[in-house]
KEFI-957198 format. One line per 10 residues: for each residue x, y, z of C-alpha. Coordinates in pm, whole numbers. Layout:
// KEFI-957198
X:Y:Z ~ ...
//
This chain:
// KEFI-957198
3560:-1956:-1222 ~ 3558:-1995:-839 ~ 3403:-2285:-662 ~ 3379:-2424:-308 ~ 3552:-2763:-307 ~ 3520:-3055:-70 ~ 3841:-3251:-127 ~ 3791:-3507:152 ~ 3500:-3586:388 ~ 3562:-3425:717
3517:-3101:912 ~ 3323:-2823:747 ~ 3606:-2574:794 ~ 3831:-2789:564 ~ 3630:-2680:256 ~ 3821:-2442:29 ~ 3737:-2203:-251 ~ 3942:-2269:-569 ~ 3969:-2157:-918 ~ 3843:-2441:-1156
3754:-2455:-1520 ~ 3410:-2343:-1630 ~ 3187:-2645:-1692 ~ 3060:-2723:-2035 ~ 2695:-2834:-2080 ~ 2614:-3163:-2227 ~ 2329:-3209:-2489 ~ 2048:-3186:-2232 ~ 2218:-2953:-1980 ~ 2213:-2588:-1902
2497:-2373:-1781 ~ 2386:-2121:-1524 ~ 2561:-1817:-1385 ~ 2477:-1867:-1023 ~ 2332:-1554:-853 ~ 2226:-1729:-532 ~ 2255:-2076:-382 ~ 2057:-2188:-84 ~ 2223:-2370:207 ~ 2044:-2686:337
2115:-2929:613 ~ 2198:-3205:372 ~ 2498:-2996:248 ~ 2645:-3008:604 ~ 2597:-3385:621 ~ 2734:-3451:265 ~ 3062:-3264:318 ~ 3125:-3457:638 ~ 3042:-3797:477 ~ 2739:-3842:688
2464:-3821:422 ~ 2293:-4126:269 ~ 2441:-4024:-64 ~ 2820:-3986:-86 ~ 2941:-3793:-391 ~ 3267:-3885:-572 ~ 3546:-3668:-443 ~ 3632:-3386:-497 ~ 3295:-3221:-530 ~ 3127:-2881:-484
2821:-2891:-253 ~ 2501:-2678:-303 ~ 2175:-2834:-424 ~ 1945:-2552:-522 ~ 2032:-2233:-704 ~ 1893:-1948:-902 ~ 2066:-1749:-1174 ~ 2085:-1658:-1541 ~ 2131:-1911:-1821 ~ 2469:-1868:-1980
2475:-2150:-2234 ~ 2263:-2457:-2330 ~ 2327:-2793:-2478 ~ 2221:-2885:-2834 ~ 1905:-3071:-2726 ~ 1775:-2809:-2483 ~ 1437:-2664:-2584 ~ 1266:-2496:-2290 ~ 1533:-2240:-2186 ~ 1778:-2010:-2362
2073:-1786:-2278 ~ 1961:-1489:-2066 ~ 1667:-1659:-1903 ~ 1623:-1608:-1520 ~ 1584:-1960:-1373 ~ 1570:-2171:-1060 ~ 1745:-2516:-1064 ~ 1774:-2826:-851 ~ 2131:-2951:-910 ~ 2193:-3194:-624
2554:-3062:-599 ~ 2774:-2797:-762 ~ 2567:-2491:-646 ~ 2832:-2315:-438 ~ 3017:-2179:-739 ~ 3010:-1889:-991 ~ 2875:-2133:-1260 ~ 2686:-2457:-1239 ~ 2542:-2722:-1474 ~ 2183:-2834:-1438
1969:-3094:-1623 ~ 1710:-2916:-1833 ~ 1439:-3130:-1659 ~ 1540:-2978:-1322 ~ 1521:-2614:-1441 ~ 1222:-2388:-1403 ~ 1154:-2019:-1480 ~ 1216:-1786:-1194 ~ 885:-1594:-1133 ~ 907:-1234:-1263
830:-1080:-929 ~ 1073:-1300:-738 ~ 1435:-1206:-659 ~ 1728:-1454:-694 ~ 1762:-1504:-317 ~ 1395:-1616:-269 ~ 1420:-1831:-585 ~ 1711:-2029:-462 ~ 1541:-2081:-126 ~ 1218:-2222:-267
1214:-2567:-415 ~ 1387:-2802:-174 ~ 1233:-2681:147 ~ 883:-2621:8 ~ 894:-2927:-212 ~ 994:-3140:87 ~ 725:-2989:306 ~ 445:-3023:53 ~ 541:-3377:-31 ~ 546:-3458:340
223:-3294:441 ~ 20:-3385:139 ~ 154:-3707:-6 ~ 283:-3880:304 ~ 95:-3719:592 ~ -233:-3678:420 ~ -300:-3354:616 ~ -670:-3255:613 ~ -823:-2917:672 ~ -919:-2867:1041
-650:-3108:1162 ~ -379:-3003:1414 ~ -21:-2999:1284 ~ 285:-2974:1510 ~ 604:-2860:1332 ~ 938:-2926:1506 ~ 1238:-2710:1419 ~ 976:-2467:1307 ~ 1210:-2174:1250 ~ 1435:-2349:1004
1392:-2354:635 ~ 1168:-2662:612 ~ 992:-2566:929 ~ 887:-2228:802 ~ 770:-2389:475 ~ 571:-2654:670 ~ 405:-2377:867 ~ 292:-2184:558 ~ 190:-2499:373 ~ 9:-2631:672
-189:-2313:700 ~ -261:-2310:319 ~ -398:-2656:358 ~ -635:-2550:635 ~ -461:-2691:939 ~ -417:-2551:1288 ~ -45:-2515:1329 ~ 155:-2538:1654 ~ 518:-2441:1594 ~ 786:-2580:1832
1137:-2435:1847 ~ 1414:-2384:2089 ~ 1401:-2010:2160 ~ 1161:-1727:2188 ~ 1324:-1543:1910 ~ 1270:-1830:1672 ~ 906:-1869:1791 ~ 845:-1496:1710 ~ 936:-1571:1351 ~ 708:-1865:1348
414:-1657:1465 ~ 501:-1390:1202 ~ 459:-1651:917 ~ 132:-1783:1047 ~ 170:-2031:1339 ~ -146:-2038:1556 ~ 36:-2162:1871 ~ 402:-2194:1971 ~ 600:-2417:2209 ~ 942:-2358:2336
1061:-2718:2379 ~ 1369:-2609:2561 ~ 1157:-2491:2860 ~ 807:-2636:2793 ~ 658:-2984:2790 ~ 566:-3060:2420 ~ 291:-3306:2511 ~ 121:-3084:2765 ~ 146:-2778:2537 ~ -2:-2977:2247
-293:-3109:2455 ~ -390:-2772:2585 ~ -513:-2621:2265 ~ -660:-2953:2150 ~ -875:-3020:2453 ~ -655:-3317:2549 ~ -684:-3494:2216 ~ -326:-3433:2090 ~ -199:-3350:1746 ~ -315:-3525:1425
24:-3487:1249 ~ 380:-3408:1356 ~ 645:-3276:1104 ~ 984:-3373:1252 ~ 1306:-3260:1073 ~ 1497:-3259:1407 ~ 1506:-3610:1557 ~ 1723:-3659:1867 ~ 1533:-3635:2199 ~ 1238:-3446:2053
1093:-3729:1843 ~ 973:-3942:2126 ~ 812:-3640:2294 ~ 639:-3555:1967 ~ 520:-3910:1925 ~ 363:-3903:2275 ~ 181:-3577:2175 ~ -1:-3748:1892 ~ -368:-3821:1904 ~ -539:-4162:1822
-418:-4260:1480 ~ -194:-3958:1457 ~ 104:-3958:1213 ~ 461:-3864:1264 ~ 662:-3759:956 ~ 1030:-3838:970 ~ 1200:-3567:773 ~ 1560:-3566:911 ~ 1775:-3543:1208 ~ 1906:-3198:1258
1967:-3265:1625 ~ 2240:-3505:1518 ~ 2107:-3829:1671 ~ 1879:-4081:1501 ~ 1619:-4158:1769 ~ 1544:-4511:1903 ~ 1164:-4509:1955 ~ 975:-4744:2189 ~ 737:-4900:1936 ~ 466:-4953:2193
401:-4578:2152 ~ 288:-4645:1803 ~ 87:-4949:1901 ~ -112:-4798:2190 ~ -288:-4534:1990 ~ -249:-4686:1634 ~ 1:-4406:1558 ~ 188:-4419:1229 ~ 556:-4332:1177 ~ 600:-4224:813
930:-4168:632 ~ 967:-3869:395 ~ 1244:-3872:126 ~ 1152:-3602:-122 ~ 1464:-3651:-332 ~ 1386:-4006:-421 ~ 1014:-3936:-444 ~ 1075:-3701:-730 ~ 1252:-3976:-920 ~ 980:-4230:-850
687:-4009:-929 ~ 789:-3710:-1152 ~ 425:-3633:-1242 ~ 341:-3575:-871 ~ 648:-3361:-832 ~ 537:-3133:-1131 ~ 189:-3105:-973 ~ 346:-2994:-656 ~ 559:-2730:-833 ~ 241:-2599:-997
70:-2571:-660 ~ 378:-2395:-509 ~ 375:-2158:-807 ~ 3:-2073:-746 ~ 65:-2014:-378 ~ 362:-1790:-462 ~ 147:-1587:-705 ~ -118:-1544:-434 ~ 135:-1447:-164 ~ 37:-1757:43
399:-1867:74 ~ 719:-1666:64 ~ 1069:-1790:146 ~ 1225:-1624:441 ~ 1595:-1544:374 ~ 1762:-1450:713 ~ 2132:-1439:611 ~ 2352:-1396:310 ~ 2722:-1497:268 ~ 2975:-1442:-8
3123:-1750:-172 ~ 3447:-1695:27 ~ 3248:-1752:346 ~ 3034:-2042:216 ~ 3185:-2282:469 ~ 3078:-2055:745 ~ 2728:-2052:607 ~ 2720:-2434:602 ~ 2846:-2452:960 ~ 2570:-2214:1075
2317:-2460:934 ~ 2494:-2755:1097 ~ 2493:-2581:1434 ~ 2115:-2510:1404 ~ 2178:-2134:1432 ~ 1973:-2040:1119 ~ 1623:-1899:1110 ~ 1455:-1941:775 ~ 1700:-1986:487 ~ 2068:-1882:435
2195:-1818:93 ~ 2543:-1786:-69 ~ 2586:-1514:-321 ~ 2884:-1604:-545 ~ 2891:-1264:-712 ~ 2928:-1058:-384
//
């Protein structure tokens, strides 16, 4: 089978597609024929050796997939060959076949295609965990979403609206903000040309935002912190801008603001019951049409490195998927 291989940490364009042996499932594993694999910002960091987790080399990136079960291990009970599934695999997704632990496999909803299925769990799981478990978002509060046209940003907009918040979407271009309005944002801010604090104060009568969802970092975090109201909360999701910001902590002290870390991957391990409850909530919202992954671009496996680079350069809107069979 063909697989995208990272042989050494370094530039994204050094990734290569190679023929490798098909994997064999262990007792509690599932072998999946990959129909779609979503591209996420951690993939770009991981292949460059910049992520907090460094896989053993060589490895295949790709954390979330959808496809058809091809074979199962002897102890697998919940799925069988032929089932349509979604899986969180951590790595290995950008390949024609991929192994997944049975515990991280769930049925693909009957009315969902493979592309949307692959684009669901990481971004929506991260956003729901951040907004609900870490941000304690309440109905009627004002939520500001930075990087709002990206995968986690779109998910945060939809989930914020589902939880009853007023959502202000912030992004770097009018084209991106048009997508944010399409998925439900109440207000938009172009932080390339507008002052984030001023534009947040205007629709809140000078109060500021209750919660900021920040997957961007860099120069935008301090501006977002200044846009928070008394006892507002800033969720640290990631650093897509490339720089980890150095924040003057007096900004937290002066209005009793809170800076809150969000690390969904480890949260799943520490509290699997809460993760399952979140998956059930996402499933209900999907069935109701409240959320729907936005897939903006599709790449064949041969161009998977190009897809990862597009994410790294913050050129994507919504989600990008790799289609190994195309």
